Each structure stands twice: as structure tokens, then as C-alpha cells.
Phi, psi and omega in degrees: 000318182297320180297316180300314181299321175297321179297319180296324178296324180293329177287323184279332186304311180307313179295318179301312179300318181299315177298314179298315186287319187258356177240300187285318176305308179300329179296310182291326177296321183292319174301320178297312181296333181290349181272359186236154169261115185208161175215175191276000184258352182211150179269012185270126179246135179242122184291128180235359182065230182266016185295328178296322177293322179294320176297321179300313183284351173266350181273121180298326181302323180301317178291327171299313182295315180297322179294313183297321176294320179295316179299317181295315179300319179296310182295326181287327173290325177289317185268310181293308182278315181289308174292328175298321179295318180300310177298323178293319180295317178298315181289336179274349184279170183283357181279345180247128181287164182301317183290323177292328176302311180298315180302307184289326177301315178291324179295316183286330185274338186303318182301334180287348182267349180282142178302139180300319178297318178295320178294322180294319178293319178302313182285335172306316179284327176300318183276355180306130184292339182259312183244006185289146181298322184296308177296323175298320179293322178297318178300319183294328177274359181077022181247042181302334182288348178269353182297145176198169173276090195301323183266347178260349178274116183303333185281336186244346192299307184293327177291328178292323182289317178302321184297323182298325182281331177295316176300324186279320194251355179300319178297325178297314176297319179306316180293320178297318178289325181292320174300316180297321184293322182289349176271354178288134179304132182289343178300329182291319180292317177301316179294324184290324180293321178296325176282001178087016184290141175279171180294328177290326177288324179293322180298315187281327188259342182237303185296304185300312177299328183287335177253022186298325177298310177298325178297320179290316179301314178294325178296316181298311177302321184287320182289317177301316178295327179295324180277344177267001182313130177207298186308313183301318180285316183300321186281322187271313186238336185069013185102346177280185354281144177054039177063017182286342175249018175299134171239170188295330180291315178287334177294317178298309181298319177299316181296310184288314191254333180272313182265358179051041171254081187297325180293314182295316176302323178290327176298317177300316182297322175295322176297318177302315181297314182300317183295312183294319181294314180293320179295322178293319178294321180296316182296318178295319182294318175302316181296319182290326181292321182290330179295319176294000000 
């Protein structure tokens, strides 16, 4: 038995080393870098302790970025996970034929395969105030008074950025939940039908409890993705107008590469890690508590 256990360790060791070298070591290195004042033009490092973190919490742009990431996470949980669950239940129901199930599953999933940069550029033109499809569509409906420069208006810019990701990733979450739904024993549904349960009752009492684990997993994926947001904002608004669409990712990029404050940028990265790690642990803990 001991020899077999050692054999298992040999299989695990390469993956373990890979994770340590490329995940855990960079995390600790980044925290170490955040304690210094440094830039890319000199090898001189000045130890500043936690002063970068103190400066971050005094910066109003940080709170704007944090608010935008939180807003993005809330909308993503509602639309990507919530609406994705609704689509998954609908596609698994008897109201949709087998051929249509395959067709709609592919249609909804396809946007998640497109490059984020390509999607951001596409929506950049859709939101264009002069030649954009959105304003043209509003004109066609006789709602010209609603037209605006969607990405240049401080009141609509962040919501416009949020909308493009909901379109892209809802289908991806739907497919994950659909796979989980298909693993639920059919006997439960048959027993519910015998008892006279409606489709809505089956959804609330069988389907949703049956995919609870996948709901937690997709929620964690969605929240982590929300706080890692960067490309969509960088391509469309760059954090503008007037920093109203800044998120933690662009705030970190701006600090490290535009202002060449590498230590400050590392401190922002540490904060992003702490937020995502803590949020994930909290979601898992709440899920386990509900199981009990």
C-alpha cells in the first residue's frame, strides 16, 4: 500500500509543482512588490511598507472602480446566472423539441467563443451615437428622445459596458447549468408528475435544488470574472468619461503601466486577489450552511 501511495504522489507532483510555481509564487511575489516604490526605468527599490495601501484607500477613483466592479457582479449574477438558469430549465423542458434544443443551445453558447476584444469593438460601433445600431433602432421605434452617446455619457457608460458581457456569457453559464440539470435522475420528475406537480413546481422543488452545487460554482466564476474585468472597459471607454467607468483592472493597469508606479499597481492587484478570494470563500461557506 505504501508503494502504491508513493506512485500516486509521482503523478500528482508535476501538477503540484506547476501550481506552486505559476500560481502561488507569483501571488507572494506580488504582495512583496507592493511593499516597495519602484518603476520600470530603474532597478532602485525603496521600501515603503503599507503606504501604497493607505494611498489607495484615500483615492476616490478606487471607490469608483470598486463600485463599478460590484455593480458588474450584481448584474452578472442576475442575468448570467439567473437568466442562464431560466434558459437551461426552458431548454430541458418538454416544451422544446430535441432538434430545437441543440439549435438554441449552440446559438446561446456561440457568443462566449468570440474574442472579448472583438465583442468590445463590435459594441463600440453599436453604441456609436451617429452611425450606431442602437440609436438607429431607437429612431426606427420613434424613441429618438432616448438617443445618447452611450459610452460618452457618464450616466450610461458603465451600464453600456455591463450589457455587452451579459450578452456574451449568459449562454456559457446556461450550458454549464444545463449539463447539471441533465444529471438529475428522471425518476424524480416522473414521481412529481404522478403527484400532479406543474412545470414550475418541478423547477423550484427538483431542478433548482438539484443544481445547487453548479449554481454555487457558476456564481463563483461570475463574481471572480466581474472583479477581473479589464478588456471590455479598456477597449470601449478606457475608464472614461471622467473616470466613471474605471474598474479595478483598469485602475491597476493605469497605475502600473501609464503612471509607471509598479509597487502601487501591485498593491491594487493584491486587493483584487483578497476581494475575489474572500468572496469565493463566503459563497462556499453560505452554500455549505444551507446544505446543513
